[in-house]
C-alpha positions as CSV (number, residue, x, y, z in Angstrom):
1,M,-27.3,-4.1,1.3
2,T,-23.9,-2.4,1.5
3,I,-20.9,-4.2,2.1
4,V,-20.5,-2.8,5.6
5,S,-23.6,-4.2,6.8
6,K,-22.9,-7.6,5.3
7,R,-19.4,-7.9,6.8
8,L,-20.7,-6.9,9.9
9,K,-23.2,-9.7,10.2
10,E,-20.5,-12.1,8.7
11,L,-18.1,-11.1,11.4
12,R,-20.2,-11.4,14.2
13,S,-21.4,-14.8,13.3
14,A,-17.8,-16.0,12.2
15,K,-17.0,-14.9,16.0
16,G,-20.1,-16.5,17.5
17,L,-21.1,-13.1,19.2
18,S,-24.4,-11.8,20.1
19,I,-25.4,-8.4,19.3
20,Q,-25.1,-7.4,22.5
21,E,-21.5,-9.1,23.2
22,V,-20.1,-6.9,20.2
23,A,-22.2,-3.9,21.7
24,R,-20.5,-4.5,24.7
25,K,-17.1,-5.1,23.4
26,A,-17.2,-2.1,20.9
27,N,-18.8,0.4,23.4
28,I,-21.6,0.9,21.0
29,F,-25.6,1.0,21.9
30,K,-27.1,-2.6,20.9
31,K,-29.5,-0.6,19.0
32,R,-27.0,1.2,17.0
33,I,-25.0,-2.4,16.1
34,E,-28.8,-3.7,14.6
35,E,-29.2,-0.4,12.5
36,Y,-25.5,-1.1,11.1
37,E,-26.1,-4.7,10.7
38,N,-29.7,-4.0,8.7
39,D,-28.4,-1.3,6.8
40,V,-30.5,1.4,8.5
41,K,-27.6,3.8,9.3
42,I,-24.0,4.1,8.1
43,P,-21.4,3.9,10.9
44,S,-19.5,6.9,12.1
45,I,-15.9,6.5,11.4
46,S,-15.4,6.5,15.3
47,N,-18.0,3.4,15.6
48,A,-16.5,2.0,12.6
49,Q,-13.0,2.0,13.9
50,K,-14.2,0.6,17.0
51,L,-16.3,-2.3,15.1
52,A,-13.0,-2.9,13.1
53,G,-11.1,-3.3,16.3
54,C,-13.4,-5.5,17.8
55,Y,-13.1,-7.9,14.9
56,H,-9.7,-7.2,14.6
57,V,-10.0,-6.5,10.9
58,T,-9.1,-3.3,8.9
59,L,-11.6,-0.3,8.0
60,C,-10.4,-1.2,4.4
61,Y,-11.8,-4.7,4.4
62,L,-14.9,-3.7,6.2
63,V,-15.9,-0.9,3.6
64,G,-14.9,-3.7,1.0
65,H,-12.0,-1.8,-0.4
66,T,-10.1,-5.3,-0.1
67,D,-11.2,-9.0,0.8
68,D,-8.2,-9.2,2.6
69,P,-9.2,-8.6,6.6
70,T,-5.5,-7.6,7.4
71,E,-4.9,-5.2,4.4
72,V,-4.5,-1.7,4.6
73,I,-4.6,-0.1,1.1
74,D,-2.0,2.9,1.1
75,V,-3.6,6.2,-0.4
76,S,-1.6,8.9,1.3
77,H,-0.3,9.4,-2.4
78,K,-3.7,10.5,-3.4
79,S,-4.1,13.6,-1.4
80,N,-2.6,16.9,-1.7
81,K,-3.5,17.9,1.9
82,C,-1.2,16.7,4.3
83,A,0.2,17.8,7.8
84,V,3.9,19.3,8.3
85,L,5.6,16.9,10.7
86,R,9.2,16.8,11.1
87,E,10.6,13.4,10.2
88,E,13.2,13.4,13.1
89,D,10.0,13.3,15.8
90,F,8.9,9.9,14.3
91,S,10.5,6.3,14.3
92,E,10.0,4.3,10.9
93,E,7.4,2.4,12.8
94,D,5.6,5.6,14.1
95,E,5.5,6.5,10.1
96,L,4.1,2.8,9.2
97,L,1.2,3.4,11.7
98,I,0.3,7.1,10.7
99,R,0.4,6.2,7.1
100,R,-1.9,3.2,7.8
101,S,-4.3,4.8,9.7
102,L,-4.6,7.9,7.8
103,S,-5.0,5.5,4.4
104,E,-7.8,3.7,6.7
105,V,-9.6,6.9,7.3
106,V,-9.4,8.1,3.7
107,H,-10.8,4.6,2.7
108,Y,-13.6,5.1,5.0
109,M,-14.3,8.7,4.0
110,D,-14.6,7.7,0.4
111,W,-16.9,4.8,0.9
112,H,-19.2,6.9,3.2
113,E,-19.3,9.9,0.7
114,N,-20.2,7.0,-1.9
115,E,-22.8,5.6,0.1
116,K,-24.8,9.0,0.7
117,K,-25.1,9.1,-3.2
């Protein structure tokens, strides 16, 4: 059982939600939620983000990179690929949100790649 399927089951149970309720809240088919929880399928990044949002946790937590449901591990320094953005276009808060979002996506992609091996 992958950490994602384990955590999805734990989170749903802790919130006292049925699979149907999670499916409705996250706007994902019930069958797909069942497949994720039973380790039949790996969630797409879009569905992983929806589920993380539904449970109010980060993708970093969902894929097991941290045990703190609110922590995002900044990996922006690991990538040599970046978009060119003008600093004056973004406030400090915008920059923090962008870094956090990118870090979560990188963590998910790393996890997903490892699961395929």
